[in-house]
C-alpha positions in Angstrom: 84.5 87.5 143.1 87.6 85.6 142.2 90.1 86.8 139.5 93.0 84.7 138.2 95.5 86.4 135.8 97.9 84.4 133.6 101.1 86.2 132.8 104.8 85.9 132.3 105.5 89.0 134.4 103.8 88.7 137.8 105.9 91.4 139.3 104.1 94.0 137.1 101.0 93.6 139.3 102.5 94.1 142.7 102.0 97.8 143.1 98.8 98.1 141.2 96.9 95.6 143.3 98.4 96.7 146.6 97.1 100.3 146.7 93.9 102.4 146.6 90.5 100.9 146.0 91.7 97.5 144.8 93.7 97.0 148.0 90.7 97.8 150.2 88.5 95.5 148.2 90.9 92.7 148.7 91.3 93.4 152.4 87.5 93.6 152.7 87.2 90.2 150.9 85.1 91.6 148.1 87.5 90.1 145.6 90.3 87.6 145.6 93.1 88.1 143.0 95.8 85.6 142.2 98.6 86.0 139.6 99.9 82.9 137.9 103.1 82.7 135.9 102.2 80.2 133.3 105.9 79.5 132.7 105.6 77.4 135.8 103.3 75.0 133.9 105.7 74.5 131.0 106.8 70.9 130.5 109.9 72.0 128.6 113.1 71.3 130.5 114.0 74.9 130.2 110.5 76.1 131.0 110.2 77.5 127.5 106.7 79.0 126.6 107.3 80.3 123.1 108.6 79.1 119.7 109.1 80.4 116.2 106.0 80.7 114.0 105.1 78.1 111.3 105.5 79.7 107.9 108.1 82.1 109.1 107.9 85.7 110.3 109.2 87.9 113.0 109.1 87.3 116.7 108.1 84.4 118.9 104.7 82.9 119.5 103.3 81.6 122.8 102.7 77.9 122.7 99.6 76.1 123.7 100.7 73.6 126.4 101.5 75.9 129.4 98.5 78.1 128.9 96.1 75.2 128.4 97.4 73.4 131.5 97.2 76.5 133.6 93.7 77.5 132.6 92.4 73.9 133.0 93.9 73.7 136.5 91.9 76.8 137.5 88.7 76.6 135.5 85.4 75.6 137.2 81.7 75.7 136.0 81.6 79.3 137.2 84.6 80.5 135.3 84.7 83.0 132.4 87.9 82.9 130.5 89.0 86.1 128.8 91.7 86.6 126.3 93.3 90.1 126.0 94.1 90.8 122.4 94.0 93.7 120.0 91.4 92.0 117.8 89.0 91.4 120.6 85.7 93.1 121.3 86.2 96.8 122.2 85.9 97.1 126.0 83.0 99.3 127.2 81.4 100.2 130.5 78.5 97.9 129.7 80.9 95.0 129.5 82.4 96.0 132.9 79.0 95.9 134.5 78.3 92.4 133.0 81.7 91.0 134.1 81.2 92.4 137.6 78.3 90.0 138.1 80.5 86.9 137.3 81.8 84.7 140.1 85.2 83.8 138.6 87.2 85.5 135.9 90.4 84.1 134.3 92.4 86.6 132.2 95.1 85.4 129.7 97.8 88.0 129.0 99.5 87.5 125.7 103.0 88.6 125.0 105.8 88.6 122.4 104.6 88.5 118.8 101.3 86.7 119.7 99.9 83.4 120.7 99.1 80.1 119.0 95.7 80.5 117.4 94.4 77.4 119.1 94.6 79.2 122.5 91.4 81.0 121.4 89.5 77.8 121.9 90.0 78.1 125.6 88.2 81.5 125.9 84.7 82.6 126.4 85.4 86.2 125.2 88.2 88.2 123.7 88.6 91.8 124.7 90.6 94.8 123.5 91.0 98.1 125.4 91.8 100.1 122.3 93.0 100.3 118.7 96.7 100.2 119.6 99.2 97.5 120.4 100.9 97.0 123.8 103.9 94.8 124.6 101.6 92.4 126.4 98.1 91.9 127.9 99.3 92.8 131.4 98.3 96.5 131.3 95.0 95.6 129.7 94.2 93.1 132.4 94.9 95.8 135.1 92.6 98.3 133.4 89.8 95.8 133.1 90.3 94.4 136.6 90.2 98.0 138.1 87.0 98.9 136.2 85.3 95.7 137.4 86.3 95.8 141.0 84.9 99.3 141.6 81.5 98.0 140.5 81.3 95.2 143.0 78.8 95.8 145.8 80.3 97.6 148.8 83.5 98.6 147.1 82.5 102.2 146.4 79.2 104.0 146.9 76.7 102.9 144.3 75.8 106.4 143.3 79.4 107.1 142.4 79.5 104.6 139.6 75.9 105.2 138.5 76.8 108.7 137.5 80.1 107.7 135.8 81.0 108.7 132.3 79.6 106.3 129.6 76.5 105.4 131.5 73.6 106.0 129.0 76.2 106.9 126.4 77.0 110.2 128.1 80.1 111.7 129.6 80.0 112.8 133.2 78.9 116.3 134.2 81.5 118.8 135.5 82.0 118.9 139.3 83.4 121.6 141.6 84.5 122.0 145.2 85.8 124.9 147.5 86.7 127.6 147.1 83.8 129.2 145.3 86.1 131.5 143.3 89.6 130.5 142.2 91.7 132.9 140.0 88.5 134.5 138.7 86.8 131.2 137.8 83.5 130.8 139.7 81.4 127.8 140.6 78.1 127.9 138.6 75.5 129.6 140.8 73.0 126.8 140.3 75.2 124.5 142.3 75.0 126.9 145.3 71.3 127.4 145.1 70.2 124.4 147.2 67.5 123.7 144.5 68.1 120.0 143.9 65.7 119.8 140.9 67.5 122.7 139.2 70.9 121.1 140.0 69.8 117.8 138.6 68.6 119.5 135.4 71.8 121.5 135.1 73.9 118.3 135.5 71.9 116.5 132.8 72.2 119.4 130.4 76.0 119.7 131.1 76.4 116.0 130.6 74.8 116.2 127.1 76.7 119.4 126.2 80.0 117.9 127.2 79.3 114.7 125.2 78.3 116.8 122.2 81.6 118.6 122.4 84.0 115.8 123.2 82.4 112.6 122.1 79.5 113.2 119.6 79.9 109.6 118.5 78.4 108.5 121.8 75.2 110.4 121.1 74.8 108.7 117.8 74.3 105.5 119.7 
């Protein structure tokens, strides 16, 4: 998979993509990530990428030209262009699975007060990671990129993400490790029984119980 990210702040991505699972995925050539400062595409003599909004209002608005030129220089027949915006489709695990099957993703990170409405015409999908506003789309692009990369074949064990929270609209079951007793809190006996059928049933029941307690809205789906 290839991922291109358009941003005004490339330095924000340096540590995130150079550690942990993402770093290993890049080193193992499971994914190729490139960060583009779309200010480099500005034809303005001062490399300006924003301007005041028509009709007045607070803040500055990202202009079309640098973003259009940057996307068009990267886009191929295999590309899916994604705009990160608060009014996009709420991001879910199902979308992560779908995007993990794409060959090439292009993320556009908005900033400042917003972006020229015509930039939407470039995009195949608009995504939001929650009902709140960030200073820009950079953090959202990191979240989505991380959630996609871990689903790529060979990045982590398949069983690890098959049992993730939100698969089948359920939260994950509780897990334990050594010691068996810690400060009076014991590991459930069924997990020590060696009876895999009972363990599987316990985990399913716990997954449903936890979802009922913490996210009953998921069960309604």
